[in-house]
C-alpha positions as CSV (number, residue, x, y, z in Angstrom):
1,M,32.2,-0.4,36.0
2,A,28.9,-2.0,34.8
3,S,27.6,-1.3,31.2
4,K,24.3,0.5,30.8
5,N,21.9,-1.4,28.6
6,K,19.5,0.7,27.1
7,S,16.6,-0.8,25.8
8,K,15.2,0.0,22.6
9,T,11.5,-0.4,21.7
10,I,11.3,-2.6,18.6
11,N,7.7,-1.8,16.7
12,A,6.6,-5.0,14.6
13,C,6.1,-4.1,11.0
14,P,2.5,-5.3,10.6
15,C,3.3,-7.0,7.6
16,G,5.5,-9.3,9.5
17,G,9.0,-7.8,9.6
18,V,10.7,-7.2,13.0
19,N,10.9,-3.5,12.7
20,Y,8.7,-1.3,10.6
21,S,11.3,1.5,10.3
22,E,13.3,-1.3,8.6
23,C,10.7,-2.4,6.6
24,C,7.8,-1.1,5.5
25,G,8.6,2.4,7.1
26,P,10.8,3.5,4.4
27,L,8.7,3.1,1.6
28,H,5.4,4.6,3.4
29,Q,7.6,7.8,4.3
30,G,8.8,7.7,0.5
31,L,12.3,7.5,1.2
32,A,12.5,3.8,-0.5
33,R,10.8,1.7,-3.5
34,A,9.5,-1.6,-3.5
35,S,12.4,-3.7,-5.2
36,T,9.8,-6.7,-6.2
37,A,6.5,-7.4,-5.9
38,E,6.3,-9.0,-3.0
39,Q,7.7,-6.1,-1.2
40,L,5.5,-3.9,-2.3
41,M,2.5,-6.2,-1.5
42,R,3.4,-6.6,2.1
43,S,4.0,-2.6,2.2
44,R,0.1,-1.9,1.5
45,Y,-1.0,-4.9,3.8
46,S,1.0,-2.4,6.3
47,A,-0.7,0.4,5.0
48,Y,-4.0,-1.2,5.0
49,A,-3.4,-1.8,8.6
50,L,-2.2,1.4,9.6
51,G,-4.6,3.4,7.7
52,L,-2.4,4.9,5.4
53,E,-4.9,5.7,2.5
54,G,-2.3,7.7,0.5
55,Y,0.2,5.3,0.3
56,V,-2.7,2.8,-1.0
57,N,-3.4,4.8,-3.4
58,Q,-0.2,6.1,-4.4
59,T,1.2,2.2,-5.3
60,W,-2.0,1.5,-7.0
61,H,-1.8,1.5,-10.9
62,S,-3.6,4.4,-12.8
63,S,-5.6,1.8,-14.9
64,T,-7.3,-0.2,-12.1
65,R,-6.9,2.4,-9.1
66,P,-10.7,3.3,-7.9
67,E,-11.7,6.6,-7.1
68,S,-11.5,6.7,-3.4
69,L,-11.1,4.6,-0.6
70,N,-12.2,4.7,3.0
71,L,-9.5,3.1,5.2
72,E,-10.3,5.1,7.8
73,L,-14.1,3.5,8.4
74,E,-12.3,0.3,7.8
75,R,-10.2,0.4,11.0
76,T,-12.8,1.9,13.2
77,Q,-14.9,-1.5,12.7
78,G,-11.9,-3.7,13.1
79,K,-7.8,-4.4,12.4
80,W,-5.9,-6.3,10.2
81,I,-4.2,-9.2,12.6
82,G,-1.8,-11.1,10.3
83,L,-0.5,-11.9,6.9
84,K,0.7,-15.0,5.5
85,V,2.4,-14.9,1.8
86,M,1.7,-17.7,0.5
87,D,3.5,-17.8,-3.2
88,H,4.9,-15.1,-5.3
89,H,7.3,-15.1,-8.4
90,E,7.7,-12.1,-10.9
91,Q,8.9,-12.5,-14.4
92,C,9.9,-9.4,-16.4
93,D,8.3,-6.7,-15.3
94,Q,4.8,-8.6,-14.3
95,G,4.5,-10.3,-10.9
96,E,1.8,-12.1,-8.8
97,V,1.8,-12.8,-5.2
98,E,-0.8,-14.9,-3.7
99,F,-1.3,-14.3,0.2
100,V,-3.8,-14.5,3.2
101,A,-4.6,-11.8,5.4
102,R,-6.5,-12.0,8.4
103,Y,-8.9,-9.2,9.9
104,K,-10.6,-9.1,13.1
105,P,-13.7,-7.0,13.2
106,L,-14.8,-5.3,16.7
107,Q,-17.4,-7.9,16.7
108,G,-17.5,-11.3,15.3
109,P,-15.0,-14.1,14.9
110,A,-11.8,-13.0,12.3
111,T,-12.1,-13.9,8.7
112,R,-9.5,-14.4,6.2
113,L,-9.1,-12.6,2.8
114,H,-6.7,-15.0,0.2
115,E,-6.2,-13.2,-2.7
116,R,-4.2,-13.7,-6.0
117,S,-2.9,-10.2,-6.6
118,R,-1.0,-8.8,-10.0
119,F,1.8,-6.5,-10.1
120,A,3.2,-4.7,-13.1
121,R,6.9,-3.0,-13.3
122,E,6.9,0.1,-15.0
123,A,10.1,2.7,-15.1
124,G,11.6,0.6,-12.4
125,Q,8.7,0.9,-10.4
126,W,6.2,-1.9,-8.6
127,W,2.4,-1.3,-8.8
128,Y,-0.6,-3.1,-7.4
129,V,-3.0,-3.8,-10.7
130,D,-5.5,-6.1,-9.3
131,G,-6.5,-9.3,-7.5
132,T,-8.5,-12.4,-7.7
133,L,-10.1,-13.1,-4.4
134,F,-9.9,-17.3,-3.6
135,D,-13.2,-18.7,-1.5
136,T,-12.3,-19.2,2.0
């Protein structure tokens, strides 16, 4: 008797993970917390790519969180197409992640956002604090 293989659809995570449901999905759904600054940064990139404004706001430190975002407008003008983590380190309750994110507007060439983000851990939870942009 021949075995039947049911093919599974694996939806790649925008951050580069193989499977969204095992990568950033649980964080976005509130089923898990980021265990490192890099994991939080990757989940925030995925949230930008997917237009999950609530998650971006919820993971932004209250001392630097903007009053509002408009990710839906950003998504109508183009899309995030790739992420590369250049460097990351943590010491005690502080972390930094340097990354390059690529964005493709509907018209024109793709652009790069090169940033060194700062993170803080409070009561066991990582928060995005701010970032420094590099010239590209």
